[in-house]
N, C-alpha and C positions, 0 to 999 in steps of 0.2 A: 297588588297589596303593598302597603307602605310600611315595611318593617326595617329595622336596622340591618345593615349588611353583616354577614357572619363574622367578618374580620373585626368589626367594631364590637360585637358581642364578646368575642374571645379576648380582646384587649381589655375591655371593661371588666370581664370576669376576673382576669389576672389582677387588675388594679384593685378591685373590691376584695379579693382574697388576701392580697398583701395588706391592705388597710385593716382588714379584720384581724390578721395576725398582730399587726402593730397596736391596734386598739386593745387587744387582749393583754399584751405585754405592758402597755401604758396604763392599764386599769381604767380605761375610759368608762363613762357612765353606761349602765346596762342598756339604756335606750339606743345608744349609738351602736353598741355591740350587737344587739338584737336586729337593728335595721341592716347593718352590714351582713350579718349572717343570713337574713331573709333574702337580701339582694343577691348574695353569692349563690345561695341555693337555687333561686329562680333562674339565674344566668346559666348555671351548670345544667339544670334540667332542660332549658330551652336550647342550649348548644347541642344537645343530643337529639333534638327533634327537627323534622323538616318544618320550616316556617311558611309553607306554601298554602296554608288555609287561613281564612280570615280570623278565626278565634286565636290561633297561635301567633299570628302576626300582631294582633292587638296586645296579647300578653307580652310579646317581645318588646313592643314599643313602650308599653307601660313599665315593664321591668327595667328597661334602659333608663327611662326618665327617673324612676324611683332610685335606681343605683346612683345616678349622677347627683341627685339631691342628697342622698345619704353620704356620698363622698364629700360633698361640699360641707355638710354638717361636721363630718369627721375632721376635715381640714381646718375649719373654723375653730373647733375645739382645740386642736393642736396649736394653732396660732395663739389662742388665749392662754395656753399653758407655757409658752416659751418665756424663759426668763428675759428680762430687759436689763440692759447694762446701765 
């Protein structure tokens, strides 16, 4: 089965959780906050489960890809909001 290594899931989970906290404080758009919260929840749940069956392996792969896309959206929103000198 081809799923992300547990270490990658843990690091991504931390990164998404931090991004969610920052997005809440920055008053990011609801869509970004919802996507980060969704990704964070899936990563937490998957980190508690054995990924040795096909269904969970597919969920882990999909959740990882979704979390990475969501982080990219969050980072792009942050860049757009940075003041220029």
